[in-house]
C-alpha positions, 0 to 999 in steps of 0.5 A, a space after each residue: 734386391 734386384 728383379 730379374 728377368 727369367 728365361 721364360 720371357 715372352 719378348 713382350 717388351 711391356 717390362 721397358 717403358 714401366 721402369 724408371 731408371 730405364 734399367 730394362 734392354 732387349 736383349 742383344 740390345 747393349 746398355 749405358 749408364 747413362 739410358 735415363 738416369 742423370 749420370 756423366 763420366 766415369 762411374 762405379 754402379 753398387 754392384 761392382 759395373 764401372 764405365 763412362 757414363 755414355 761408354 755402351 756395354 754389353 749386352 748381359 743376355 742375348 735372346 730375352 729381356 733383361 734388368 741391368 741390376 747396375 738401374 733396378 731400383 726394385 720402382 723405391 722412390 717412384 712406385 708402391 712396387 717394381 712395375 715391370 712385374 706389375 704389368 709382365 703377363 707370365 711374371 717372369 719378373 722375379 727377385 735377384 736371389 743373388 743382387 739382397 739390398 735393402 730399402 735403404 741400398 734401393 734409396 741410394 742407388 736411386 739418388 746416385 742414379 738421379 742426381 
């Protein structure tokens, strides 16, 4: 499953630099598939998003940091646990119940993102 950031986020920003996939963005900031990945051209994300890799996409949240589900691998292939959750001082980085993925799916997503 992917990780999500709840409304309890205090906008400290501790999570953002820890993400190996650049899947975490500040509230109100546009995101790109190409940010921190090897993706180019037209991209069809594993969880439904489609766009040009360099195209700016609408923010998922305007108020707090957010995680782009199509880029989140729960740090599989990089770390033993999701780093955003490990560094969050208010424990607002939690499993997203709307996006359940197996370890194999997460490994596949990591390989997709980092060609």
